[in-house]
N, C-alpha and C positions, 0 to 999 in steps of 0.2 A: 534544593537537593544537589549535592557536591557544588555548591555554591552558585547553583543557577535556579532560576526560577522556571518551572515548567508548569505552563498553562494548559488546562484541560477542560473539555466539556463533558458533562455526564448528564445521563438521565435516566430515572427509575430509582428502585429500591435496593441498596448495595446488598440486602441479604438475599436478593433473587439470584439466579444464575448469570455470570457476567459475561460480556462480550468486550473484548478488547479491540478496538478499531485503530489499524495502523494507515496513516495516511501516506500519499507519495510525494513527489517533488513535481512543483514547486509549492505544494499546497499545504493545508493545515487542517486542523479539525473541523474547520468551515465547511469541509468537504461532505462532512457527516451530519450537518445541521438538520436534515429531515430525518435521517435514518435513526438517529438517538431517541427521539420523542415516538418514533415507530415501534420501535423495540421495548421502549419502557411502557407503551401501551399493552404490549403482549406479556407483561410481567419478567422482563428482563433488566439488568442492571447494565446500561452501555456506557462506555467510558472511551474517549478518545484524547489522547496527549497531543500537543504540538511538539515536535522535536526541536531540540536546541537550533536556533539559526533559523526558524521557521515560525509562521504564526505569530501568536503572542508570548512565546516563551523568550527566554533571555538570548541576545546575539552576541555571544563572545567573539572576539576576534581570533584569527588563526594563530596568534602569538600566545593566547592564554588559553586555548581549547584545541583538542585534538578532533580535527573534522573526519573522523574514521567511521564506518559502518561499526566496527567492533565496540568503539567508545560510545555512538548512539545507544547500541543494545544493552550494555552495561547500565547506561542510564536508565533506559526503559525498564529494564529488570529490576531496578532499583525503586523505580515509581510502581510497579506492580506489588512490590513488598509493602511499600509504605501505603498503598491505597488497601493493603491486606486482601489481594486477590488469591484466594487459595485455590480455587479451580476456575478457568476461564478458557472460552473459545477466543481465536484470533481472526480478525478480518484482516487479511493481508493484500495490499495493493501497491504496486510500483516500487519504489525505493522502499516503502514500508514493509513489503514483502520479505525483503533481505533482511531488515532489522528484525521483524517480528519473529522469521525463523531461526533467528540467533537466540531471541529469547526462550523460544521452545526448546531449543537444544540445552539452555541453561535450566529447564524447569520441565521435563517431559511429562512427569507426574502430574502437572498440574494443567495440562492441554486436554481439553473436554472435545474441541472440534477445530479444524482449518477451513476457512473459507477464502479462495484465492479469487482474485478478479484482475485480469490483465497484470500477471506478475512475473518474477523471473526466480527459477530454481533450476532451470536446464539451459545448456548452450544452444538449444533449438530456438528459445525465446530472443536470442541477439542475432537477428536477421541482418540483412545486408546493410539495413540503416545503420548499424554499428561498427561496418567494416574499417573506416577510418580511425574509430575508436579502438578497435582490437590492435591496429598496426601502432597506434600511439602505446597502448598499454604494455606491448610486447618491448616497442622500442621508443622510449620516452625522449624524444628530441624534440628541438623546436620546430624543423621541419614537418614533422610529424603532426605536432600539436597544432600548427597553422593549417594543415589540411583538414582539420576538423572545423575549423570557423567558430564564430562567435555564436554561442547558444544560449548566454544567461543575459537575455534582453527581454524588453516589454512584448516584442512580438512573439519570441519563443515562448513566454508565459502563455499568451492567447493561443499558440497552436498546440500546446499541451492539451488543450481542451477540445480544439476543433479540427486539428490534422486527422485526415482520413474519414472525417464524419460527413456522410453524404448531405449535400446543400440542404435538401428538404428537412434535415432534422437539425441544422445548426441554428435555427431560431428557438429551439427549446433552452440553449443556454443563456445565461445572463452574464454580462460583461463584468457584473461585479466579482466574480470568480477571479479572472486573471487580473482585474484592476487590484482587487485587494492582495494577489499575490506578489505582484510586481512592486507595490508601493511598500510592501513590508520588507521584501529582499533587497530593494535597492536603496541600501543604506550605505554610508561611506566606508569603504573598504571590504564590505560583505560580500560582493561579487566572488571576491578572490577565495573566501572561505568557502563558498559552494563549488568553486572549481576543484579546491583542494579535496573535498568529498568526493567529487566525480573521479578525480584521479585515484582514489583508495578503491575503485570499484573491481579491479582485479583480485583483491581480497575476497570478494563475493564469489567470484568464480572458483576460487580455491576451495570455498567452503560447500560447493555444490555437493560433492560426494557426501560430506556429512548430512546434509538436508535428506538426501536420498536414503542414506541408512536410516535417519529417522522415520520416513515413510515407511519404510520396509519393517522396522522392527517395533514401533509404537503403533502404527497403522490407526491414527484417530479418525473417526469419521471426516471424510474430505469431501468438499464442494468445489470444484473448479469451473469458473465463469470466464469466458474471454468475448471480446468483442471482434467480430469478422474483421473490422475495418481498423483495428488497431493500428497504429502508425509506428509505436515504438517498440512493443513487445511482440512478437513474431506470433500469429496464432498457430504456428506449428509446435509451440509449446504445450499448447493446451492437452493432446492426448498423453503426451510424456508422463504425467502422473502416475497413470495406470501401470506404468513398468515397475514401479515400487510399491505401489498400493493398489492393487487390482480391484479395490472395491471404491476408488476414487469414482464420483459421479462427475462427468464432464458435460459441459454445454457450450456452444457457441452459438451466439445471438447477433442477427444484424443490428438489434436495437441498443446492444451494450457497447458504448464507446464512452466508458467513464460516467456514463448515465444509464439510469433506467427510464424508459417514457413514462411520463407522469401518467398517460392512459393506461399503462399496464397494471396498476396498483392492485386490483382485484386479482387479477390472474397471477400475479406474482406472489402474493400472499398465499394462494392455493399452492402454487409451486414450492415454496418454501415448507409448508406443512406436509406436503408429500414426500419432500426429502427427509424431513425428520422421521416421518413414518417408516421409510425405506432403511435409513441408516440407523434407525434406534439410537441415535444420538441421545444422551443425558440433557443436553441443552438443544431445547428446540429452538429454531430461528425462522418464526413464521412472521418475518418483518414485512412491510408493505412495499417499500420501494427505496432503492439507493439512487439519489439525484446528485450527482456531483457536477455543480455548475448550472444546473438547471433552474430557471427563475420561478 
């Protein structure tokens, strides 16, 4: 696709209602390895692509590929067309929420539901942890860049899963997740490509008003789930979605830090069914549980 190989995982019958799952940084579709079969078991078609430069998709150099969120969205939009997704819900997480919302803007008539988990569509999500980044984005000098520090390294991959997670929950995570992330991203010259993507983040902030207008005018069934202890996207963003879509359903859970506890499977299945009944969404989402990084 556009000269790139796009790796994806899928489960279920393509004739069933579709769910497009957008992973975050520095993850891949591996994030959804348990959610995919859970959706398929409930008679949905679940599909999760790896973004270029992540997972098992092509890793082009920054000289031959534009590492921008806009370009990512164009590629994923083409991917949905190639996969013949006429109608689909989007599961939006982390960087994937910004890419997925751009895709939604391109195809509003195709979107059946939005499910946000620890995402970013409002300034409130960029809390104090982002202060140095904001200074750099507004004034991109070497001095301001140095204040951000090195964040694309093996330990930062690990912290993407464990930062803010209470100690008694950390044992739920398998090191396979961050080990895979780091081994795939730590390729010659590729770290610079991912820094280029990060430097493009201000373009997302400029898109926020368009996201909000989409929420107001299209108003698809919307579910927002946030982890109380999320260390990257502030929980202050969670209630913001109701500003533009009063019917959005918001939940802040202690247990959700890029994972849903394995012991919660039956309860969460009932929760999803309940949400579908209340929202009357055409696409039901009675999945079992989302385990990102759990062994």
